[in-house]
C-alpha positions as CSV (number, residue, x, y, z in Angstrom):
1,X,-24.2,-13.6,4.5
2,X,-23.8,-10.7,2.1
3,X,-26.2,-11.2,-0.8
4,X,-24.9,-9.2,-3.6
5,X,-25.3,-9.2,-6.9
6,X,-26.2,-8.7,-10.3
7,X,-28.5,-5.8,-10.3
8,X,-31.2,-6.9,-12.6
9,X,-34.9,-6.3,-12.9
10,X,-36.6,-8.6,-15.4
11,X,-40.2,-8.8,-16.5
12,X,-41.4,-12.3,-17.3
13,X,-44.7,-12.0,-19.0
14,X,-47.7,-13.9,-20.6
15,X,-48.3,-16.0,-23.6
16,X,-50.5,-13.8,-25.8
17,X,-50.6,-10.2,-27.1
18,X,-53.5,-9.1,-24.9
19,X,-55.0,-11.3,-22.3
20,X,-55.6,-11.9,-18.6
21,X,-53.0,-14.2,-17.0
22,X,-54.3,-17.5,-15.8
23,X,-52.8,-19.4,-12.9
24,X,-51.6,-22.1,-15.2
25,X,-49.5,-19.8,-17.4
26,X,-45.7,-19.9,-16.8
27,X,-42.7,-18.4,-18.4
28,X,-38.9,-18.5,-18.2
29,X,-35.8,-16.4,-17.7
30,X,-32.8,-17.3,-19.8
31,X,-29.4,-15.9,-18.8
32,X,-26.8,-15.9,-21.5
33,X,-23.0,-15.7,-20.9
34,X,-23.1,-17.1,-17.4
35,X,-20.0,-17.2,-15.4
36,X,-18.4,-20.2,-13.7
37,X,-18.5,-20.4,-9.9
38,X,-21.4,-17.9,-9.8
39,X,-24.7,-18.4,-8.1
40,X,-27.9,-17.0,-9.8
41,X,-31.1,-16.5,-7.9
42,X,-34.4,-14.8,-8.7
43,X,-37.0,-13.1,-6.6
44,X,-40.6,-12.4,-7.7
45,X,-41.4,-8.9,-6.6
46,X,-44.7,-8.5,-8.5
47,X,-47.4,-10.7,-9.9
48,X,-48.6,-10.0,-13.5
49,X,-52.4,-10.0,-13.8
50,X,-52.7,-9.0,-17.5
51,X,-50.8,-7.3,-20.3
52,X,-50.9,-6.0,-23.8
53,X,-47.5,-6.4,-25.5
54,X,-48.6,-4.2,-28.5
55,X,-49.5,-1.2,-26.5
56,X,-47.0,-1.9,-23.7
57,X,-49.7,-2.0,-21.0
58,X,-49.0,-4.2,-18.0
59,X,-51.0,-4.7,-14.8
60,X,-49.1,-5.7,-11.7
61,X,-49.9,-6.4,-8.1
62,X,-47.4,-6.9,-5.2
63,X,-46.3,-10.5,-4.6
64,X,-47.3,-11.6,-1.1
65,X,-43.7,-12.2,0.0
66,X,-42.9,-8.5,-0.6
67,X,-46.0,-6.8,0.8
68,X,-44.1,-5.4,3.8
69,X,-41.4,-4.0,1.7
70,X,-43.7,-2.1,-0.6
71,X,-45.3,-0.5,2.4
72,X,-41.9,1.2,3.3
73,X,-41.1,4.8,2.2
74,X,-37.9,3.4,0.6
75,X,-39.8,1.2,-1.8
76,X,-42.5,3.9,-2.4
77,X,-39.8,6.2,-3.7
78,X,-39.8,3.9,-6.7
79,X,-43.1,2.1,-6.9
80,X,-46.5,3.2,-5.5
81,X,-49.5,0.9,-4.8
82,X,-53.0,2.3,-5.3
83,X,-56.1,1.4,-3.3
84,X,-56.9,-1.6,-5.5
85,X,-53.4,-3.0,-5.1
86,X,-52.1,-2.1,-8.6
87,X,-48.5,-0.7,-8.8
88,X,-47.0,2.1,-10.8
89,X,-43.3,2.9,-11.3
90,X,-42.7,6.5,-10.3
91,X,-39.0,6.9,-10.3
92,X,-36.5,7.6,-13.2
93,X,-35.9,4.8,-15.7
94,X,-32.1,5.4,-16.0
95,X,-29.7,2.5,-15.2
96,X,-28.5,4.1,-11.9
97,X,-32.0,4.5,-10.6
98,X,-33.1,1.0,-11.5
99,X,-29.8,-0.3,-10.0
100,X,-30.4,1.6,-6.8
101,X,-33.9,0.1,-6.4
102,X,-32.6,-3.4,-7.0
103,X,-29.9,-2.9,-4.4
104,X,-32.4,-1.8,-1.8
105,X,-34.8,-4.7,-2.6
106,X,-32.0,-7.2,-2.3
107,X,-30.8,-5.7,0.9
108,X,-34.3,-6.0,2.3
109,X,-34.6,-9.6,1.2
110,X,-31.4,-10.5,3.0
111,X,-32.3,-8.6,6.1
112,X,-35.8,-10.1,6.3
113,X,-35.0,-13.6,5.0
114,X,-37.1,-13.4,1.9
115,X,-36.1,-16.5,-0.1
116,X,-35.6,-16.5,-3.8
117,X,-38.2,-18.4,-5.8
118,X,-35.4,-20.3,-7.6
119,X,-31.6,-20.7,-7.3
120,X,-28.9,-22.2,-9.5
121,X,-27.7,-24.0,-6.4
122,X,-30.9,-26.1,-6.2
123,X,-30.9,-29.2,-8.4
124,X,-33.4,-28.8,-11.3
125,X,-33.9,-25.0,-10.9
126,X,-31.4,-23.9,-13.4
127,X,-30.7,-25.8,-16.6
128,X,-27.2,-25.0,-18.0
129,X,-26.2,-25.6,-21.6
130,X,-22.7,-24.3,-22.3
131,X,-22.7,-20.6,-21.2
132,X,-26.5,-20.3,-21.0
133,X,-28.7,-21.0,-18.0
134,X,-32.5,-21.1,-17.9
135,X,-35.0,-20.7,-15.0
136,X,-38.3,-22.2,-16.2
137,X,-41.8,-22.8,-14.9
138,X,-42.0,-19.3,-13.5
139,X,-45.3,-17.6,-12.7
140,X,-45.5,-14.5,-14.9
141,X,-44.4,-11.4,-13.1
142,X,-41.8,-8.9,-12.3
143,X,-38.5,-10.5,-11.2
144,X,-35.3,-9.4,-9.6
145,X,-32.3,-11.4,-10.8
146,X,-29.4,-11.7,-8.4
147,X,-25.9,-13.1,-9.0
148,X,-22.9,-13.4,-6.8
149,X,-20.7,-12.0,-9.5
150,X,-22.0,-8.5,-8.8
151,X,-22.4,-7.6,-12.5
152,X,-25.4,-6.0,-14.0
153,X,-27.0,-8.3,-16.6
154,X,-29.5,-5.9,-18.0
155,X,-33.2,-5.1,-18.1
156,X,-35.4,-6.7,-20.6
157,X,-39.0,-7.9,-21.2
158,X,-40.3,-10.6,-23.5
159,X,-43.6,-12.4,-23.7
160,X,-43.9,-14.9,-22.1
161,X,-40.1,-15.5,-21.7
162,X,-37.3,-13.1,-20.7
163,X,-33.8,-13.4,-22.0
164,X,-30.9,-11.4,-20.6
165,X,-27.2,-11.2,-21.3
166,X,-25.2,-11.4,-18.2
167,X,-22.3,-8.9,-18.2
168,X,-19.9,-10.9,-16.2
169,X,-17.1,-8.4,-16.1
170,X,-15.5,-8.3,-12.7
171,X,-13.9,-5.3,-11.0
172,X,-10.1,-5.0,-10.8
173,X,-7.8,-3.3,-8.4
174,X,-4.5,-1.5,-9.0
175,X,-2.2,-0.4,-6.1
176,X,0.6,2.2,-6.5
177,X,3.2,4.0,-4.3
178,X,4.7,7.4,-4.9
179,X,8.4,7.9,-5.4
180,X,9.3,11.1,-3.5
181,X,12.3,12.0,-5.6
182,X,10.4,12.1,-8.9
183,X,6.7,12.3,-7.8
184,X,5.9,9.4,-10.1
185,X,3.5,6.5,-9.1
186,X,4.4,2.9,-9.6
187,X,4.7,-0.6,-8.1
188,X,7.7,0.3,-6.0
189,X,9.4,3.3,-4.4
190,X,12.3,4.1,-2.0
191,X,12.3,6.0,1.3
192,X,14.2,6.8,4.5
193,X,13.2,5.3,7.8
194,X,10.9,7.8,9.4
195,X,9.6,9.1,6.1
196,X,5.9,9.3,5.2
197,X,5.1,7.3,2.1
198,X,2.1,8.1,-0.2
199,X,-0.1,5.2,-1.5
200,X,-3.2,4.9,-3.7
201,X,-5.4,2.0,-4.6
202,X,-7.6,2.3,-7.7
203,X,-10.8,0.3,-8.1
204,X,-11.9,-0.2,-11.7
205,X,-15.7,-0.7,-11.4
206,X,-17.7,-3.3,-13.3
207,X,-21.3,-2.9,-14.3
208,X,-23.7,-3.5,-11.5
209,X,-21.1,-2.8,-8.8
210,X,-22.1,-4.4,-5.5
211,X,-20.7,-4.5,-2.0
212,X,-17.3,-3.0,-2.7
213,X,-14.9,-3.2,0.2
214,X,-11.3,-2.4,-0.3
215,X,-8.9,-4.2,2.0
216,X,-5.3,-3.2,2.7
217,X,-2.6,-4.8,4.7
218,X,0.9,-3.5,5.5
219,X,4.0,-5.3,6.4
220,X,5.8,-4.8,9.8
221,X,8.1,-2.1,8.2
222,X,5.1,0.2,7.5
223,X,2.9,2.0,10.0
224,X,-0.5,3.2,8.9
225,X,-0.7,7.0,9.5
226,X,-3.8,8.2,11.2
227,X,-5.0,11.2,9.2
228,X,-5.9,14.1,11.5
229,X,-8.4,15.6,9.0
230,X,-10.9,12.7,9.4
231,X,-9.3,10.6,12.1
232,X,-9.7,7.5,10.0
233,X,-6.3,7.1,8.4
234,X,-7.5,7.8,4.8
235,X,-6.6,11.1,3.3
236,X,-9.0,11.2,0.4
237,X,-11.3,9.0,-1.7
238,X,-12.0,10.2,-5.3
239,X,-14.5,9.0,-7.9
240,X,-13.6,9.5,-11.6
241,X,-16.3,8.6,-14.1
242,X,-15.8,7.3,-17.6
243,X,-15.7,10.9,-18.9
244,X,-12.8,11.8,-16.6
245,X,-14.9,14.0,-14.3
246,X,-13.4,13.8,-10.8
247,X,-15.4,14.1,-7.5
248,X,-14.1,14.0,-4.0
249,X,-16.3,11.6,-1.9
250,X,-17.7,12.4,1.5
251,X,-16.7,10.2,4.5
252,X,-19.8,8.6,6.1
253,X,-22.0,9.3,3.1
254,X,-20.1,7.8,0.2
255,X,-17.7,5.5,2.1
256,X,-16.7,4.4,5.6
257,X,-13.3,3.5,6.9
258,X,-12.5,0.7,9.4
259,X,-9.0,1.0,10.8
260,X,-9.4,-1.8,13.3
261,X,-10.9,-4.7,11.2
262,X,-11.3,-8.2,12.7
263,X,-9.4,-9.9,9.9
264,X,-5.7,-9.7,9.2
265,X,-5.8,-6.5,7.1
266,X,-4.7,-3.1,8.4
267,X,-7.8,-1.1,7.3
268,X,-10.8,-1.3,5.1
269,X,-12.7,1.2,2.9
270,X,-16.4,0.2,2.3
271,X,-18.3,2.1,-0.3
272,X,-21.9,2.8,0.7
273,X,-24.9,1.3,-1.0
274,X,-26.2,4.7,-2.2
275,X,-22.8,5.6,-3.8
276,X,-22.3,2.1,-5.4
277,X,-25.7,2.5,-7.1
278,X,-24.3,5.4,-9.2
279,X,-21.3,3.5,-10.6
280,X,-21.0,2.5,-14.2
281,X,-18.5,0.5,-16.2
282,X,-15.1,2.1,-16.4
283,X,-15.6,4.3,-13.4
284,X,-12.7,4.5,-11.0
285,X,-12.6,4.9,-7.2
286,X,-9.2,6.0,-5.9
287,X,-8.3,5.8,-2.2
288,X,-5.3,7.8,-1.1
289,X,-3.6,7.1,2.2
290,X,-0.2,7.2,4.0
291,X,2.2,5.1,6.0
292,X,5.5,5.7,7.7
293,X,8.5,3.5,7.0
294,X,9.4,2.5,10.5
295,X,12.4,1.0,12.4
296,X,11.3,-2.6,11.5
297,X,11.8,-1.9,7.8
298,X,13.9,-4.4,5.9
299,X,16.9,-2.9,4.1
300,X,16.9,-3.8,0.4
301,X,16.1,-7.6,-0.1
302,X,12.4,-8.2,-0.6
303,X,11.5,-4.6,0.5
304,X,8.5,-3.7,2.6
305,X,5.3,-4.8,0.9
306,X,1.8,-3.1,1.1
307,X,-1.0,-5.1,-0.4
308,X,-4.6,-4.3,-1.5
309,X,-7.5,-6.3,-2.7
310,X,-11.3,-5.8,-3.3
311,X,-14.1,-7.8,-1.9
312,X,-17.3,-7.5,-4.0
313,X,-20.5,-9.3,-4.7
314,X,-21.2,-12.2,-2.4
315,X,-17.8,-12.9,-0.8
316,X,-15.9,-12.7,-4.0
317,X,-12.4,-11.2,-4.2
318,X,-10.1,-9.7,-6.8
319,X,-6.5,-10.8,-7.0
320,X,-4.2,-9.0,-4.6
321,X,-2.0,-6.2,-5.9
322,X,1.2,-5.2,-4.1
323,X,3.7,-2.4,-3.9
324,X,7.1,-2.6,-2.3
325,X,8.9,0.2,-0.5
326,X,12.7,-0.1,-0.3
327,X,15.3,1.4,2.1
328,X,19.0,0.7,2.2
329,X,21.9,0.3,4.6
330,X,25.6,1.3,4.6
331,X,28.7,-0.3,6.2
332,X,31.3,2.2,7.3
333,X,34.7,0.5,7.3
334,X,37.6,2.2,9.1
335,X,41.2,1.1,8.3
336,X,44.8,2.4,8.3
337,X,46.8,2.8,5.1
338,X,47.6,-0.9,5.0
339,X,43.8,-1.9,5.3
340,X,44.1,-3.0,8.9
341,X,40.8,-2.4,10.7
342,X,41.1,0.2,13.5
343,X,38.7,1.3,16.2
344,X,37.8,4.6,17.9
345,X,36.6,6.8,15.0
346,X,33.3,8.7,15.3
347,X,31.2,10.0,12.4
348,X,28.2,12.1,11.4
349,X,26.3,12.1,8.1
350,X,25.3,15.2,6.2
351,X,23.4,16.0,3.0
352,X,26.1,18.4,1.6
353,X,29.8,18.5,1.2
354,X,30.0,21.6,3.4
355,X,27.4,23.0,5.9
356,X,24.1,21.4,5.0
357,X,21.9,19.4,7.3
358,X,22.9,16.6,9.6
359,X,21.2,13.3,9.0
360,X,20.6,12.1,12.5
361,X,21.0,8.5,13.5
362,X,20.1,6.5,16.7
363,X,21.0,3.0,17.9
364,X,18.6,0.4,16.3
365,X,16.6,-1.4,19.0
366,X,14.7,-4.7,19.1
367,X,10.9,-4.7,19.3
368,X,11.0,-4.1,23.0
369,X,12.6,-0.6,22.4
370,X,15.3,-1.5,24.9
371,X,17.6,-4.2,23.6
372,X,20.1,-2.9,20.9
373,X,20.3,-4.7,17.6
374,X,23.8,-6.2,17.1
375,X,25.5,-7.2,13.9
376,X,27.1,-10.6,13.2
377,X,30.2,-9.6,15.2
378,X,28.1,-8.4,18.2
379,X,28.5,-4.7,17.4
380,X,25.7,-2.1,17.6
381,X,23.7,-1.2,14.5
382,X,22.4,2.3,13.9
383,X,19.4,3.5,12.0
384,X,18.2,6.8,10.6
385,X,16.4,8.8,13.2
386,X,12.8,10.1,13.0
387,X,12.3,13.8,13.0
388,X,11.3,13.7,16.7
389,X,14.5,11.9,17.9
390,X,17.8,13.2,19.0
391,X,20.7,11.9,17.0
392,X,24.0,10.4,18.3
393,X,27.5,10.1,16.8
394,X,28.3,6.9,15.0
395,X,31.1,5.1,16.7
396,X,33.1,2.4,14.9
397,X,33.7,-0.8,16.8
398,X,36.1,-3.5,15.5
399,X,36.7,-1.4,12.4
400,X,33.1,-1.6,11.0
401,X,29.6,-0.2,11.8
402,X,26.3,-0.6,9.9
403,X,23.7,2.2,9.6
404,X,20.2,1.4,8.0
405,X,17.3,3.3,6.7
406,X,18.5,5.5,3.7
407,X,16.7,6.5,0.6
408,X,18.6,6.7,-2.7
409,X,20.8,9.8,-2.9
410,X,24.2,11.4,-2.4
411,X,25.5,11.6,1.2
412,X,28.6,12.9,3.0
413,X,30.4,11.3,5.9
414,X,32.2,13.6,8.4
415,X,34.7,12.2,10.8
416,X,34.2,13.9,14.2
417,X,36.9,12.0,16.1
418,X,39.8,9.9,14.8
419,X,41.4,6.9,16.5
420,X,44.2,7.7,18.9
421,X,47.4,8.4,17.0
422,X,45.7,8.9,13.6
423,X,44.9,12.1,11.7
424,X,41.3,13.1,11.3
425,X,39.8,13.5,7.8
426,X,40.0,17.2,6.8
427,X,37.0,17.0,4.4
428,X,33.7,15.0,4.3
429,X,33.7,11.8,2.3
430,X,31.0,11.5,-0.4
431,X,29.1,8.3,-1.0
432,X,26.1,7.4,-3.2
433,X,23.2,5.0,-2.6
434,X,21.6,3.7,-5.8
435,X,19.0,0.9,-5.3
436,X,21.4,-1.2,-3.3
437,X,23.0,-1.6,0.2
438,X,26.6,-0.4,0.5
439,X,27.7,-3.7,2.1
440,X,31.3,-4.3,3.1
441,X,33.0,-7.5,1.8
442,X,35.6,-9.5,3.7
443,X,37.5,-12.5,2.3
444,X,39.2,-14.8,4.8
445,X,38.8,-12.0,7.4
446,X,40.6,-9.5,5.1
447,X,38.7,-6.4,4.0
448,X,38.2,-6.1,0.3
449,X,38.9,-2.5,-0.8
450,X,36.1,-0.7,-2.6
451,X,33.2,-2.2,-0.6
452,X,31.1,-0.3,1.9
453,X,32.0,3.2,2.7
454,X,35.8,3.0,3.2
455,X,37.5,5.6,5.4
456,X,41.4,5.5,5.6
457,X,43.3,7.2,8.5
458,X,47.0,7.8,8.5
459,X,49.3,8.1,11.5
460,X,51.0,11.3,12.3
461,X,54.9,11.8,12.3
462,X,56.6,11.7,15.7
463,X,58.6,14.9,16.2
464,X,61.7,15.2,18.6
465,X,61.0,16.4,22.1
466,X,63.0,18.6,24.5
467,X,65.0,16.4,26.8
468,X,64.7,13.4,24.6
469,X,67.5,11.1,23.7
470,X,68.1,12.7,20.3
471,X,68.6,16.1,22.0
472,X,71.0,14.8,24.6
473,X,73.2,13.3,21.9
474,X,73.3,16.6,20.1
475,X,74.2,18.4,23.3
476,X,77.0,15.9,24.2
477,X,78.4,16.0,20.7
478,X,78.3,19.8,20.7
479,X,80.0,19.9,24.1
480,X,82.8,17.6,23.0
481,X,83.3,19.6,19.8
482,X,83.7,22.8,21.9
483,X,86.1,21.1,24.3
484,X,88.1,19.7,21.4
485,X,88.4,23.2,19.9
486,X,89.5,24.6,23.2
487,X,92.2,21.9,23.7
488,X,93.4,22.5,20.1
489,X,93.6,26.3,20.7
490,X,95.6,25.9,24.0
491,X,98.0,23.4,22.3
492,X,98.7,25.8,19.4
493,X,99.5,28.7,21.8
494,X,101.9,26.5,23.8
495,X,103.7,25.4,20.6
496,X,104.0,29.0,19.5
497,X,105.6,30.0,22.8
498,X,108.1,27.2,22.6
499,X,109.1,28.2,19.1
500,X,109.7,31.8,20.3
């Protein structure tokens, strides 16, 4: 079990200003501002033989439970032990150095099953009054105070009692997605199917940061992108301190990435012990990573969530923070001039009124990549194609077709083939997606004008043909007229001859 922690070294000392410590002398450690649902434990690293609180002189020897640890090079980087067994602190006295020593000592205790001398989980060990808890009857010495809250309480020495103020602030997490159209970061964004979406998760560190592991889980509509630079799927991790100074962290040294965790999350980023020891209040750690909006993406509705949370301390967790990536669909409705649905039209979609780039689409398939997805009427559904896919024409069946996977924007529909007997559109039809699907609406089976992307085709005019009935009539009438004129002319001539 992860044992982690409030990083605190406390000295619990003797009863007089200058004396040798007798075996009967005991002290206490009081922890103020304790947190609910938090376990506090103490480890005695050193035994105190004598002290002078006026001069600040203290004489320590290693506690028997920790002899093996202080024989290690790791411990001797902080505390050395002379031939007589007395110890001296040889490292820096800044918070980061002390915190790093405490982290290493706690990790050693966990790995080697060194038990705390007292724990708030044991009845009678920890007396709580309001928000204050007291460990009493402690042999005087040098103590490491551990809490599951992972917050640094502080470092203090009193004689013979030690009092510390627990800083029970907890880390928080903030997740954001980037909107490609504006470049802005927020809790939601819009994208096309096949588009790479940028995410970042910000950890706001608390004092005494311990065991920070950032977890992230993606919905079925998002595919975690494996980054080719480090082959672990995370593009960059950045540390920003309280002064705003930004440092790019080094994989393997400052953090590790697990893109195949055993739990339900998609990947994890674990900060290393050496890096965590440098963190202070108000520091931020930002993890940048990418995902592709895939063919399983939900159009509009509840969007496609991506969720992060932070594990810290001893199996403690922040609240989960979530972003949503939205994509949208369109219904193309094909009718004649009386709004009667007609079949047979084919279309392509472009990003400009003339010329421009074709926005390719392909039939939407089920999870098996074979079975086509059908709409409520049993007709094929199309989706926006990825860059590596060949597009097809959109064919209208039963007067309507659905295409999914569009970002917000202005698009243009070009008719590439009209239904038999109907005139093809002479110009592309513009339509706009603005945070909503362009759904078609039918009432009692009758299409409601103005919904979806409505394309009207008109029939052409039938012209007369050579040899048709209309032509024969004209020929017959013309012939009769000529014959009539001839008869009239002959008759007139005969009458003229009779009169002569």
